[in-house]
C-alpha positions as CSV (number, residue, x, y, z in Angstrom):
1,M,0.2,0.0,-0.1
2,T,1.8,3.1,-1.0
3,L,1.3,6.0,-4.4
4,V,-0.3,4.3,-7.0
5,K,-1.6,4.6,-10.0
6,M,-5.2,6.7,-9.8
7,K,-6.2,4.0,-13.3
8,D,-5.5,1.0,-10.2
9,I,-7.9,2.5,-8.1
10,L,-11.1,3.2,-10.6
11,A,-10.7,-0.2,-12.0
12,H,-10.6,-1.7,-8.4
13,A,-13.7,1.2,-8.0
14,E,-15.3,-0.3,-11.2
15,E,-15.3,-4.3,-10.2
16,N,-16.4,-3.9,-7.0
17,Q,-18.7,-1.2,-7.7
18,Y,-18.1,1.7,-5.3
19,G,-16.8,5.9,-5.8
20,V,-13.3,7.1,-4.4
21,G,-13.2,10.4,-3.5
22,A,-10.8,12.9,-4.7
23,F,-10.0,15.5,-1.8
24,S,-8.3,19.2,-2.6
25,V,-5.9,19.6,-0.1
26,A,-4.1,23.2,0.8
27,N,-1.6,22.0,3.1
28,I,-0.2,19.8,5.1
29,E,-2.6,19.4,7.9
30,M,-5.3,18.6,5.1
31,V,-3.2,16.0,3.7
32,M,-2.4,14.2,7.2
33,G,-5.7,14.2,7.9
34,A,-6.9,12.8,4.4
35,I,-4.4,10.1,4.5
36,R,-5.2,9.2,8.7
37,A,-9.1,9.0,7.3
38,A,-8.3,7.0,4.5
39,E,-5.8,4.6,6.9
40,E,-8.7,4.6,9.8
41,L,-11.5,3.5,7.3
42,R,-9.5,0.7,5.4
43,S,-10.4,2.5,2.5
44,P,-8.5,3.6,-0.7
45,L,-7.7,7.6,-1.8
46,I,-7.6,9.9,-4.1
47,L,-5.7,12.9,-3.0
48,Q,-5.7,16.1,-4.9
49,I,-5.0,19.8,-6.3
50,A,-5.9,22.3,-8.5
51,E,-3.6,24.3,-10.7
52,V,-6.2,27.5,-10.0
53,R,-4.8,27.0,-6.1
54,L,-1.9,27.1,-6.6
55,K,-0.8,31.1,-5.6
56,H,-2.1,29.7,-2.7
57,S,-0.2,26.4,-2.1
58,P,2.8,26.2,-4.6
59,L,3.0,23.3,-6.5
60,N,7.2,23.1,-5.4
61,I,6.3,23.0,-1.9
62,I,2.9,21.0,-1.5
63,G,3.4,18.5,-4.2
64,P,6.5,17.1,-2.8
65,A,4.2,16.3,0.4
66,M,1.1,15.0,-0.8
67,V,3.5,12.4,-2.8
68,A,6.0,12.1,0.3
69,A,2.6,11.2,2.3
70,A,0.9,8.7,-0.2
71,K,4.6,6.9,-0.1
72,A,3.9,6.4,3.8
73,A,0.8,5.5,3.6
74,T,-0.9,1.9,4.7
75,V,-3.5,2.3,2.0
76,P,-3.4,3.6,-1.7
77,V,-3.5,6.6,-2.3
78,A,-3.1,8.3,-5.6
79,V,-1.7,11.8,-6.0
80,H,-3.7,13.6,-8.9
81,F,-3.3,17.8,-10.4
82,D,-6.8,17.9,-11.1
83,H,-8.3,20.7,-13.7
84,G,-4.6,21.2,-15.2
85,L,-4.5,24.2,-17.7
86,T,-1.2,24.8,-19.1
87,E,1.8,22.5,-19.9
88,E,4.0,23.7,-17.7
89,K,2.4,23.1,-14.6
90,I,1.3,19.4,-16.0
91,Q,5.0,18.3,-16.5
92,E,6.0,19.7,-13.0
93,A,3.8,17.8,-11.2
94,L,4.4,15.2,-13.6
95,E,8.8,15.7,-12.4
96,I,7.7,15.5,-8.6
97,G,6.2,12.5,-8.5
98,F,2.3,13.1,-9.2
99,S,0.5,9.5,-10.2
100,S,-2.3,10.8,-12.3
101,I,-2.9,14.7,-14.4
102,M,-6.1,15.6,-15.4
103,Y,-6.2,18.2,-18.7
104,D,-9.3,20.6,-18.2
105,G,-10.5,21.8,-22.1
106,S,-13.4,21.9,-21.7
107,H,-13.4,25.7,-22.3
108,H,-12.5,25.2,-25.7
109,P,-14.3,23.6,-28.9
110,L,-14.2,20.2,-29.2
111,E,-11.6,20.1,-32.3
112,K,-9.2,22.0,-29.8
113,N,-10.1,20.1,-26.7
114,I,-9.5,16.5,-28.1
115,A,-6.1,18.2,-29.4
116,E,-4.6,19.6,-26.5
117,T,-6.3,16.6,-24.5
118,K,-4.2,14.3,-27.1
119,K,-0.9,16.3,-26.4
120,M,-1.2,16.1,-22.7
121,A,-2.1,12.7,-22.8
122,S,1.1,12.1,-24.8
123,I,3.3,14.0,-22.1
124,A,1.8,11.8,-19.0
125,C,2.3,8.5,-20.7
126,E,6.0,9.1,-20.7
127,Y,5.5,9.2,-16.9
128,G,2.8,5.9,-16.4
129,A,0.5,8.4,-15.1
130,T,-3.5,8.0,-15.1
131,V,-4.9,10.5,-17.1
132,E,-8.7,12.3,-17.2
133,A,-10.3,14.9,-19.2
134,E,-13.6,16.9,-19.2
135,I,-15.8,17.5,-21.9
136,G,-19.3,19.6,-21.4
137,Q,-18.9,22.1,-18.9
138,V,-19.0,21.7,-15.0
139,G,-21.0,24.5,-13.7
140,G,-18.9,27.3,-11.8
141,S,-15.0,27.0,-11.6
142,E,-12.9,25.3,-9.5
143,D,-11.6,28.5,-6.9
144,G,-15.1,30.2,-7.4
145,S,-13.8,32.7,-9.4
146,V,-16.5,32.2,-12.1
147,D,-19.8,31.4,-12.2
148,L,-19.8,28.9,-15.8
149,E,-23.4,27.6,-16.7
150,V,-23.7,24.2,-16.5
151,L,-23.3,22.5,-20.4
152,I,-24.4,18.9,-20.4
153,T,-22.1,16.6,-21.8
154,S,-23.4,15.2,-25.4
155,T,-23.0,11.4,-25.1
156,E,-22.4,11.6,-29.0
157,E,-19.4,13.7,-28.1
158,A,-18.5,11.7,-25.2
159,K,-17.7,8.3,-27.7
160,R,-16.1,10.4,-30.3
161,F,-13.7,12.3,-27.3
162,A,-12.5,9.0,-25.3
163,A,-12.2,7.0,-28.6
164,E,-10.1,9.7,-30.1
165,T,-7.4,10.8,-27.0
166,G,-7.4,7.4,-25.3
167,I,-7.7,8.9,-21.9
168,D,-8.3,6.6,-18.6
169,A,-11.2,8.8,-16.7
170,L,-13.8,10.8,-18.3
171,A,-15.0,14.0,-16.4
172,I,-19.1,14.6,-17.6
173,A,-21.5,17.2,-16.5
174,I,-24.7,16.7,-15.8
175,G,-26.1,18.9,-13.7
176,N,-22.8,19.1,-11.0
177,A,-21.3,22.2,-10.1
178,H,-17.8,23.3,-8.6
179,G,-18.5,24.7,-5.0
180,M,-21.6,24.6,-2.5
181,Y,-24.5,24.6,-4.9
182,K,-27.4,27.7,-4.4
183,G,-30.2,25.4,-4.6
184,E,-30.7,21.0,-4.6
185,P,-28.7,19.7,-7.0
186,N,-30.6,18.5,-10.6
187,L,-28.7,15.8,-11.8
188,R,-29.5,14.5,-15.0
189,F,-29.1,10.8,-14.3
190,D,-30.2,9.8,-17.8
191,R,-28.0,11.3,-19.5
192,L,-25.2,9.6,-16.9
193,E,-27.0,6.5,-18.2
194,E,-26.9,7.0,-21.6
195,I,-23.1,7.9,-21.2
196,N,-22.0,5.2,-19.4
197,G,-23.9,2.8,-21.3
198,E,-21.7,3.8,-24.0
199,L,-18.3,4.2,-22.8
200,D,-16.3,1.5,-21.0
201,I,-13.8,3.9,-19.1
202,P,-14.4,4.9,-15.6
203,L,-16.6,8.2,-15.2
204,V,-15.7,11.3,-13.0
205,L,-18.2,13.4,-11.1
206,H,-16.4,16.7,-10.4
207,G,-18.8,19.4,-7.8
208,G,-19.3,16.4,-5.5
209,S,-19.7,19.2,-2.4
210,G,-23.1,19.2,-1.1
211,I,-24.5,16.4,-3.0
212,S,-26.9,14.4,-1.3
213,G,-25.8,10.6,-0.2
214,N,-28.9,9.5,-2.1
215,D,-27.8,11.0,-5.2
216,F,-24.1,9.9,-4.8
217,R,-25.4,6.4,-4.8
218,T,-27.4,6.8,-8.4
219,C,-24.3,8.6,-9.4
220,I,-22.0,5.5,-8.8
221,R,-24.7,2.3,-9.6
222,H,-24.7,4.7,-13.3
223,G,-20.6,4.3,-13.5
224,I,-19.6,7.2,-11.7
225,R,-16.4,5.9,-10.1
226,K,-14.3,9.2,-8.9
227,I,-15.9,11.8,-6.9
228,N,-14.3,15.2,-6.1
229,V,-14.4,16.9,-3.1
230,A,-13.7,20.1,-2.1
231,T,-15.2,23.1,-1.0
232,A,-16.6,20.6,1.6
233,T,-13.2,20.0,3.1
234,F,-12.6,23.3,3.2
235,N,-16.2,24.7,4.7
236,T,-16.0,22.0,7.3
237,V,-12.3,22.8,8.8
238,V,-13.1,26.5,9.1
239,E,-16.3,25.7,10.7
240,M,-14.4,23.4,12.7
241,V,-11.7,25.9,14.1
242,N,-14.1,29.0,14.5
243,V,-16.0,26.8,16.8
244,Q,-12.8,26.1,19.5
245,T,-11.4,29.9,18.9
246,P,-9.0,31.1,20.7
247,F,-6.5,28.5,20.5
248,K,-4.1,28.5,23.7
249,D,-1.0,27.8,21.0
250,Y,-0.8,27.3,17.3
251,F,0.0,23.2,18.0
252,S,-3.9,23.0,19.2
253,Y,-4.8,24.4,15.3
254,H,-2.5,22.4,13.7
255,D,-4.4,19.3,15.0
256,S,-8.1,21.0,14.6
257,V,-7.5,21.6,11.2
258,I,-6.2,17.9,10.4
259,E,-9.2,16.7,12.7
260,A,-12.0,18.8,10.8
261,A,-10.5,17.8,7.4
262,G,-10.3,13.9,8.7
263,E,-14.2,14.0,9.6
264,N,-14.8,15.7,6.6
265,V,-13.6,12.7,4.2
266,K,-14.5,10.2,6.5
267,R,-18.1,11.4,6.0
268,H,-18.2,11.0,2.3
269,M,-16.5,7.9,2.3
270,E,-19.1,6.2,3.8
271,M,-21.4,8.1,1.5
272,F,-19.4,7.0,-1.7
273,Q,-19.3,3.3,-0.3
274,S,-15.3,2.2,0.0
275,V,-15.3,2.1,3.7
276,G,-13.1,-1.4,3.5
277,R,-12.6,-1.5,0.1
278,L,-8.9,-2.4,0.1
279,K,-8.1,-5.7,-1.6
280,G,-8.8,-8.3,0.9
281,D,-10.4,-6.6,3.2
282,K,-13.9,-7.4,4.3
283,A,-16.2,-4.7,1.9
284,H,-18.2,-2.6,4.2
285,V,-21.4,-1.1,2.6
């Protein structure tokens, strides 16, 4: 159990019909909290950071820490570069040792998205890394700076995109959105089921913060294998830390952030049905 390819984690999830949480982190405390949670619940884990977050958490600092933590873990952990926008940063993440990357060309027309994704996939292939990409447009933006409209993924375009790019996992838009939802999420399960019936690669759900346990289970039943969670973790940390202020010393604060991040990870792992899903462990559903 150590740093592994995301492709292998998702293959086991597909074989056993569960979802794997991909948890965004911003500091070493969140990394520690996520891994402790995964080890406690005997669940596979995907640690990730998005390119737009690097202004707060420089890749050359947090990246090696994520990789080192994964290598020391007692459960399988993939380290993923999420929403990669530039070749420079994708290359840097791969050099650091990230075991998977996502190139996000969803803002481009289909033809350019295919061409750019193939280029990034070729680079990742040199490192043996898993490749995720996106088609359609998930609502909002990863850092909340832009209120993007949801563009539901076309089944035919998804088939073409997967066939021409050769990617390992595909993020789709079915009404999901980054950040917290302004109302009840209205997910297009019919479109998800249709896409899943036509593709033979794991599907990815971005914008997992705020979706109900029932909706997660429906998504998993229809082919979603990787579920991204960011805002829920950040919000849980802030809420739990605010309850305990003022702190007597820094290290009490440090421990509180670890605990808060871990609690959110555990809550989502339960919903995703990944608890006890390690090879050789008895599954907990």
